[in-house]
N, C-alpha and C positions, 0 to 999 in steps of 0.2 A: 783747242785745239789752237796753233801760234796762225797767226791771220796778221805781220806787221801791215801799215799805211804803207803808200808808195814811201812818203816821206822816210817812215822807219826805213827801210828797205836801202835809199838814196845814201843816207847817213853811216848805214853798214859799211856801203861801199866807201864813202869819203873818208871816214872814221879809219878803215882798214887802212888805205892807199895812204892817210895821212902818217899812220905807224909806220906804215913800209920807210917812206922817203922819210922823215925823223931817225930812221934806225929804233926806235922804239920795238917792245918783245909783240909779237903777235899772238893770238891766244885762237886755237880752234880751225873755225870756221876761217879766220879772219886769214890765216894763212892757206887756204886754199881759193880764196880769194880773191890775196894779189897774185899770189899763181898764175889764177885764170885774167887777172886785169894785163899782170906781164906780157902774156901772149898777144894783148890788145894794145899794142902801141898808139893808135891813133884814138883811143879815148883816155890817156895820162890827162892832157891837158886840161879835158872835161873835167876828170876826178883830184887837180890839182887847184879848182877855185867852184868850190863848195855850196859860196854866198850867191854865184853868178847861176849856178845850173840845176842848187836843187828844185827850185820849182817848176824849171823850162818845162814846156811842153813836147811830146811825140809824138801829135798825131799821125794816123795812119794816113791821112790826105796829105801833109808834109811830104812824103816819098822816103825820108828819114827812117831810120832804124831805131829804134829806140834803143841806147847802148846800156840804158838799168834792167831792161829786160830781157837783151841780150844776156848780158854778164849771169844774173838771176839762171838761166835758162842753162847756163854752164854750169851754175850751181849744182843746181838741182842734177843736174845728171851725174858731177862729182860724186855727189851724195848717193846715187843712187848705183854707180858703178861699186862705192865703196862696200854698200850694203849686199850686192848681189838684190835689188828691187827696180824693178819687177824679175824675177828667177830667169835665169839664164842672161840679162841684161850686161856681167860684167865679161863673158866668155864672151857676147857678138861682140863686142868695144878691141877687145884687147883681137879677134878678128879683123876689124876694122884698121884698128894700130900697124898694126902688119902690112897692112896692102899699102893704107893711105898716110899715115901717121897719127901722133895724135890729136894733133888741133884737128886735122881734115876730119877724122873720126867721130870726134866731139862737135864738127858742126855736122855731121850725118843724123846724129843722137837728136841734137838740139834742134833741126827740122824736123825730123820724126815725132816726138816730143813736141814742138809748137803746132804741129798740124793733128798729131790726138788730143790736147785740149782744146783747140778751136772745134773741132767736130764733137767733144760732150757737149762743152759752152752751147754750142749750136743746134742739139739735142736734146738738151737739160738730162743728161747722163753722166753716169760715171768715164775717168777714160776708162778705155778700152784696153787692157793691157797686148792681148792676143794681135790687135791690128797695131799697136805700139812698138811688140817687136817685128811681126810682120813688115814694116815700113823699113826696122835696122835693117832686117835681112836682105832685103830689096837693095840697098846700102852696099851689099858685099858684092854686088853683081850679077 
C-alpha cells in the first residue's frame, strides 16, 4: 500500500508547483495537484518557499488549517470522482457543481471526507462509504 510520509506529500506539492512555475512538463497527478493549487492562491507563497515550509507544523491547537492536508484531501476527491469510487460520488459531485460551482462542490466533498476519515479513526473501523455519500447528499440541500 502506498503510504507516503508527511515530507513526501509536501515535496510532491512543492515539486509540482515548482515545475508549473518554471513551465516544466507536468506528469499525471502533478497536473491535478497544480489545478488544485491554482484554486488556492493563498497557498502560492507557501509553496514558493519549500525550504521554510517543508517541516512547518500545523497543529490543531494553532487554529490554522493545514494547507497540505487541505490540498491532499482535494487530490483524494479528484481521484475518487475520476474513478467514481465510492460508486455514485461522480454523479453527486456533478449535481453539487451544477448548484454551487466546482470549487464549492469540492469543499462539500472535502468536509464529508474529513468527517468520514475522522469517524473511522475515532472508532478504529474502515471508513463508512454509505455515511460519506449520505453526508454529500445532505450538501445538496
